[in-house]
TORDOMI-608186 format. One record per residue (C-alpha): residue in one letter; x, y, z. Coordinates in steps of 0.05 Angstrom, whole numbers, padded with zeros to 5 digits, always signed. Layout:
BEGIN
AXYZ ...
***
This chain:
BEGIN
M+01661+00975+00759 G+01656+01039+00719 S+01609+01046+00661 T+01636+01050+00590 V+01647+01121+00566 P+01677+01149+00502 V+01753+01153+00506 V+01799+01204+00476 T+01871+01225+00490 I+01884+01297+00508 E+01955+01320+00497 P+01990+01340+00562 A+02019+01408+00575 A+02093+01418+00561 G+02136+01383+00611 S+02082+01337+00636 S+02077+01262+00629 P+02051+01231+00563 G+01976+01232+00552 R+01935+01171+00571 P+01864+01151+00555 V+01813+01189+00595 S+01739+01204+00588 A+01721+01253+00535 A+01706+01307+00586 V+01773+01300+00621 V+01817+01360+00614 T+01886+01382+00639 G+01860+01437+00684 P+01871+01511+00688 P+01900+01551+00655 E+01911+01509+00593 V+01842+01477+00590 P+01798+01483+00528 P+01741+01534+00533 K+01688+01480+00543 A+01727+01449+00600 A+01735+01517+00633 L+01659+01526+00627 V+01647+01457+00659 L+01692+01477+00718 S+01657+01544+00723 V+01589+01510+00729 L+01615+01462+00783 V+01647+01519+00821 L+01582+01558+00816 G+01545+01499+00846 A+01594+01498+00903 V+01585+01573+00912 V+01509+01565+00919 A+01517+01511+00973 N+01572+01548+01010 M+01535+01614+01011 N+01474+01579+01039 L+01518+01552+01096 S+01530+01621+01124 I+01476+01665+01094 A+01432+01661+01157 N+01486+01684+01205 V+01483+01758+01189 A+01407+01758+01196 L+01404+01722+01263 P+01400+01785+01307 T+01344+01812+01263 I+01307+01746+01262 G+01314+01743+01338 R+01280+01810+01345 D+01226+01801+01292 L+01206+01729+01309 G+01222+01733+01384 A+01271+01675+01378 S+01312+01652+01438 Q+01388+01638+01433 D+01373+01564+01427 Q+01324+01576+01370 L+01374+01620+01334 T+01424+01563+01339 A+01372+01516+01310 I+01359+01563+01251 A+01434+01568+01237 S+01446+01493+01246 A+01386+01464+01208 F+01418+01473+01139 T+01485+01442+01160 L+01450+01386+01198 A+01411+01364+01136 L+01471+01371+01090 A+01518+01334+01136 A+01468+01277+01148 S+01451+01266+01074 V+01516+01276+01035 L+01546+01206+01044 Y+01483+01171+01021 L+01468+01220+00965 G+01541+01217+00941 A+01533+01142+00932 V+01467+01152+00896 G+01502+01199+00848 D+01557+01148+00837 R+01505+01098+00814 Y+01449+01136+00780 G+01485+01196+00752 R+01521+01255+00784 K+01491+01305+00735 L+01420+01279+00751 L+01430+01294+00825 F+01461+01362+00809 V+01400+01381+00768 C+01351+01355+00821 G+01386+01392+00877 S+01388+01457+00837 A+01314+01452+00822 L+01295+01438+00894 A+01337+01495+00921 I+01291+01547+00890 P+01225+01531+00927 T+01261+01516+00992 A+01294+01585+00990 A+01226+01618+00979 W+01198+01578+01038 A+01253+01604+01084 A+01245+01675+01059 W+01171+01678+01077 A+01171+01632+01137 P+01118+01658+01186 N+01151+01633+01250 V+01214+01601+01278 E+01190+01529+01270 S+01174+01539+01196 L+01240+01574+01184 V+01279+01516+01216 L+01241+01466+01172 A+01254+01508+01110 R+01328+01512+01124 F+01330+01437+01135 A+01296+01426+01067 S+01347+01473+01035 G+01402+01430+01066 I+01372+01369+01032 A+01374+01406+00965 A+01447+01423+00977 G+01460+01350+00995 L+01435+01331+00925 M+01476+01384+00890 F+01540+01395+00929 P+01572+01324+00930 T+01565+01319+00854 T+01606+01382+00842 L+01670+01353+00870 S+01658+01282+00846 L+01652+01309+00775 V+01717+01349+00785 T+01751+01285+00806 A+01722+01244+00749 L+01739+01295+00695 W+01808+01318+00717 H+01871+01278+00734 G+01940+01287+00763 P+01966+01358+00776 A+01907+01386+00737 R+01861+01356+00789 T+01899+01391+00845 R+01892+01458+00809 A+01818+01446+00795 I+01805+01427+00867 A+01843+01490+00889 V+01796+01533+00846 W+01735+01494+00872 S+01757+01501+00945 G+01781+01573+00942 V+01724+01604+00903 G+01670+01561+00934 G+01695+01572+01004 G+01708+01645+00993 F+01636+01657+00974 A+01615+01623+01038 A+01647+01682+01073 L+01620+01733+01024 G+01548+01709+01034 P+01539+01751+01098 L+01563+01813+01060 L+01507+01806+01009 G+01460+01788+01066 G+01480+01851+01103 W+01464+01894+01043 M+01397+01860+01034 L+01380+01873+01107 E+01394+01947+01098 H+01340+01950+01044 F+01291+01892+01054 W+01263+01845+01107 W+01304+01789+01139 G+01276+01736+01093 S+01308+01769+01033 V+01376+01740+01052 F+01351+01670+01034 L+01334+01693+00963 I+01405+01715+00946 T+01424+01648+00917 V+01361+01639+00875 P+01388+01676+00812 L+01453+01636+00819 V+01414+01571+00824 V+01375+01587+00761 V+01439+01600+00722 T+01471+01537+00752 L+01411+01495+00733 V+01409+01519+00661 L+01483+01515+00648 G+01487+01448+00684 L+01436+01418+00637 I+01474+01444+00577 V+01548+01431+00592 L+01555+01376+00644 P+01564+01304+00619 W+01509+01254+00636 T+01561+01200+00649 A+01628+01207+00683 G+01654+01140+00708 E+01592+01123+00750 E+01585+01054+00783 V+01539+00999+00757 T+01532+00964+00825 P+01470+00973+00869 V+01468+01026+00923 D+01468+01005+00996 H+01403+01040+01014 L+01400+01010+01084 G+01469+01035+01098 G+01448+01103+01072 V+01389+01107+01119 L+01432+01087+01178 S+01484+01140+01160 I+01430+01194+01158 I+01403+01174+01226 G+01472+01165+01257 V+01501+01232+01234 A+01438+01272+01250 A+01433+01240+01320 L+01507+01253+01333 V+01501+01327+01315 L+01440+01336+01359 T+01473+01298+01416 V+01533+01345+01414 E+01485+01404+01413 R+01449+01380+01475 A+01512+01357+01513 S+01526+01424+01546 R+01456+01424+01578 G+01469+01364+01621 L+01432+01298+01627 S+01360+01295+01605 P+01315+01242+01574 L+01323+01275+01506 F+01399+01276+01511 I+01402+01203+01533 G+01354+01183+01477 L+01397+01219+01425 M+01461+01188+01452 V+01432+01118+01450 T+01405+01130+01379 T+01474+01154+01357 V+01511+01093+01384 L+01460+01044+01356 A+01455+01076+01287 L+01530+01085+01277 S+01545+01015+01303 A+01493+00986+01256 F+01522+01027+01199 V+01592+00999+01210 W+01564+00928+01217 R+01526+00937+01152 Q+01586+00964+01114 R+01627+00904+01135 R+01575+00855+01108 A+01540+00890+01050 P+01558+00863+00981 H+01564+00934+00955 P+01578+00978+01016 L+01561+01052+01016 M+01629+01066+01047 D+01692+01025+01035 L+01719+01021+01106 D+01786+00993+01083 L+01798+01053+01038 A+01773+01100+01092 A+01823+01070+01141 A+01882+01098+01101 R+01917+01154+01138 P+01912+01206+01082 F+01837+01195+01082 W+01817+01192+01156 V+01866+01244+01180 A+01843+01293+01126 S+01771+01277+01145 V+01780+01293+01219 A+01825+01354+01210 G+01783+01380+01153 A+01720+01376+01196 V+01754+01419+01249 T+01780+01468+01198 F+01715+01481+01162 G+01676+01478+01227 S+01721+01533+01253 L+01701+01578+01195 I+01627+01566+01205 G+01632+01572+01281 A+01673+01636+01278 M+01623+01668+01231 F+01564+01644+01272 V+01591+01675+01336 G+01625+01734+01302 Q+01564+01762+01266 Q+01524+01762+01330 F+01580+01792+01371 T+01594+01850+01323 Q+01521+01868+01318 N+01499+01855+01390 V+01560+01876+01430 L+01597+01924+01384 G+01533+01955+01357 Y+01549+01947+01283 Q+01493+01951+01232 P+01482+01886+01192 L+01519+01912+01131 E+01577+01939+01174 A+01582+01871+01209 A+01581+01835+01142 L+01636+01879+01114 T+01684+01856+01168 V+01681+01786+01137 V+01709+01810+01070 P+01782+01796+01090 S+01764+01724+01105 A+01731+01714+01037 V+01786+01748+00997 L+01844+01713+01032 M+01809+01646+01029 M+01807+01652+00953 L+01878+01680+00948 A+01907+01625+00992 A+01883+01569+00946 G+01938+01582+00894 P+01996+01583+00944 A+01966+01521+00977 A+01969+01482+00911 R+02041+01504+00899 M+02061+01487+00970 I+02030+01418+00963 A+02071+01407+00899 A+02135+01429+00934 R+02126+01404+01006 G+02067+01357+01007 S+01998+01362+01040 R+02023+01351+01112 E+02061+01416+01119 T+02009+01456+01080 F+01953+01428+01124 A+01992+01441+01188 L+02008+01513+01169 G+01934+01527+01155 L+01912+01498+01222 L+01965+01539+01258 V+01938+01603+01226 V+01866+01584+01245 A+01889+01573+01317 M+01920+01642+01316 A+01853+01670+01294 F+01816+01638+01352 L+01870+01663+01400 V+01863+01735+01375 M+01787+01729+01381 L+01793+01702+01452 V+01839+01756+01476 T+01814+01819+01440 W+01739+01810+01427 R+01710+01849+01485 P+01658+01906+01491 G+01689+01965+01455 A+01739+01922+01416 A+01774+01960+01359 L+01752+01945+01288 G+01824+01925+01271 W+01822+01864+01317 V+01758+01840+01284 L+01789+01847+01215 V+01853+01812+01236 T+01812+01754+01264 Y+01774+01744+01199 A+01837+01753+01157 L+01872+01698+01196 T+01811+01653+01192 G+01805+01660+01117 T+01880+01649+01105 G+01882+01587+01149 V+01820+01555+01119 G+01844+01572+01049 L+01910+01537+01062 C+01874+01476+01091 A+01819+01469+01039 T+01861+01445+00981 P+01902+01392+01017 A+01839+01367+01053 S+01799+01360+00989 R+01857+01332+00949 S+01874+01280+01002 L+01803+01254+01006 M+01791+01252+00931 S+01859+01223+00912 S+01853+01168+00965 L+01797+01135+00925 P+01788+01108+00854 V+01744+01150+00808 S+01688+01099+00813 R+01682+01118+00887 A+01688+01192+00874 G+01619+01202+00904 M+01644+01173+00970 G+01704+01220+00967 S+01663+01281+00950 A+01612+01262+01003 F+01668+01260+01055 V+01695+01327+01032 D+01624+01354+01041 L+01619+01316+01106 T+01682+01348+01133 R+01653+01416+01116 D+01582+01405+01137 F+01591+01356+01194 G+01647+01399+01220 G+01605+01461+01212 A+01545+01429+01245 I+01585+01402+01303 M+01625+01466+01315 Q+01564+01510+01306 A+01522+01467+01352 T+01577+01463+01405 M+01594+01537+01403 G+01521+01557+01399 A+01503+01513+01459 L+01561+01540+01500 L+01543+01611+01482 A+01470+01600+01502 V+01486+01564+01567 T+01539+01614+01589 Y+01495+01673+01572 A+01435+01645+01610 G+01480+01624+01668 Y+01506+01695+01675 F+01436+01723+01685 A+01415+01664+01729 R+01470+01683+01777 A+01453+01757+01771 F+01379+01747+01785 A+01393+01700+01843 S+01432+01757+01878 L+01376+01808+01870 P+01340+01831+01933 P+01269+01803+01936 D+01236+01871+01922 Q+01277+01882+01859 A+01264+01811+01835 D+01189+01822+01844 R+01191+01887+01805 L+01229+01853+01748 G+01180+01796+01742 Q+01191+01724+01722 D+01170+01733+01649 A+01219+01791+01639 A+01275+01753+01673 Q+01263+01693+01627 Q+01262+01738+01565 I+01327+01773+01586 S+01363+01707+01597 S+01338+01675+01533 S+01377+01719+01484 Y+01410+01786+01474 S+01352+01811+01433 G+01305+01791+01490 A+01345+01834+01538 L+01342+01893+01489 E+01266+01885+01484 V+01257+01886+01560 A+01305+01946+01566 K+01257+01988+01523 G+01209+01989+01582 F+01260+02011+01633 P+01282+02081+01652 Q+01343+02103+01613 A+01395+02090+01667 D+01367+02021+01683 A+01361+02005+01609 Q+01434+02022+01597 Q+01455+01980+01656 L+01415+01920+01629 V+01443+01927+01559 A+01514+01930+01588 A+01500+01867+01628 A+01473+01832+01566 A+01537+01851+01528 K+01580+01824+01584 A+01540+01760+01587 F+01545+01750+01511 T+01620+01764+01513 E+01629+01710+01566 G+01589+01662+01524 Q+01629+01680+01462 A+01695+01668+01500 A+01672+01599+01523 A+01652+01581+01451 V+01718+01607+01422 S+01759+01569+01474 V+01730+01503+01449 G+01746+01523+01377 L+01818+01538+01396 V+01827+01472+01433 L+01798+01430+01376 T+01841+01467+01324 L+01905+01454+01364 A+01885+01380+01371 A+01875+01376+01295 L+01943+01408+01284 G+01976+01355+01328 L+01938+01300+01292 V+01961+01323+01223 W+02034+01331+01244 W+02035+01264+01280 K+01994+01220+01234 Y+01991+01248+01163 P+02043+01216+01116 R+02103+01256+01093 R+02107+01276+01020 A+02142+01215+00991 E+02095+01166+01027 E+02035+01207+01007 E+02052+01209+00933 A+02067+01135+00932 F+01999+01120+00962 F+01963+01165+00912 A+02001+01132+00854 R+01974+01064+00876 I+01904+01092+00876 A+01915+01120+00806 E+01935+01051+00782 L+01868+01025+00807 D+01834+01078+00763 V+01873+01053+00702 D+01855+00980+00717 E+01781+00998+00725 R+01779+01035+00659 V+01813+00977+00623 S+01765+00926+00654 S+01704+00969+00636 
***
């Protein structure tokens, strides 16, 4: 299966098991790794940082984009979701392409494509162009992001892999939360498009270092790629995300068409994977409990992070009146604690197993949603906002390592692209689904509040308001602010207060869904994920497959 690569034996750290043949780039992981191996890990983490920052970088700019481009709440959701939609839809196929044609090649191509797509987003002249630019940026991330974790899996083994994944998850995920902070600073000094240029210097460094230090081969497959399965996976995942986004709006021809497309494409994908000589996705391996439970619970976990930041950045700016940089600063506890939690998560996995670590993280995320649901109201104290983000970061940080480790250790190295694609899929599909769901509920609840309010107006007041103004008010918070500028001061204040109340109701509806899904994921992990002894025995069997594949190659 795997291609032939140079083999060396690296001596293990004191107290570890005897060394075994591994690829020349395989190392024992931090902190005892050679300098070159540490540089390789740094480049891979930097690639994850770029992709993760792009996931959340638009959130802090959404209120400003809404005002400058006249975007409705639905359009703001589309801007925020376009990147995650493209990334979620493409990672499974592109991960398999990397397994076959070279993970470094895809890493380099994705890094190169990220630069012009960022510039396109920065200078997009309208909402439609910005959505397309963010979608193209998601494709670039789909080329780059899966290869970072598949290379970590191919180059590290055993406990060193767990530590390397912890660094990859903690630092990469932490910068997803720090992205809005940098974006807030940019908005204080430049136009809204500048937030999309933040990652460009990082991409340039990643591209240059990647070309220099990453190996061109790392256990890639020599079998053909299931391109038909890849196309079906793209259509199925994209249609599913869009179906979920439209679900809260009720039945419509578009919704029915998306739903039918989802069912047909995903059914065809499963049929194809059962019959393809070299399937894109090994359904038998994916059916193992450590794999599928981690996939589902991981999607909810990472989706919670993206959803909370999507709603939170708009709430703190729109309802609490924070400036973009002030709103972004509230996210710092999430970023810091996400990175700090990676180390304790790795130690807890070693001592107690993934199940308890995963469950604890989900419990903390549920607490974050509960605090947000109860305390985030007009005039909410800054402390409650900080507590919410601190709990979110801690919970996601605790979940990230067991989720990534479970997915990657459930597959042989030759299918590392499938594993890394599913890690990405849990993040990006979860983010796309949660963001689409929470954004749709926010928009529907917000518009519904004003629909009820306008319906109760006396005819003379409704006539004075006008249909166009009523539509603008109910489309988004920024639309209400724009209309309020033309009102007398007392009426303007009353309208702004009503918009804040409407947004808060929408935010509460969105957060309630996040809380329910997180509690459901917690129950799934506790009920279905294997206990430590069973988990380790399963991973040991997978490791034996790796040894057999290297011997046969």
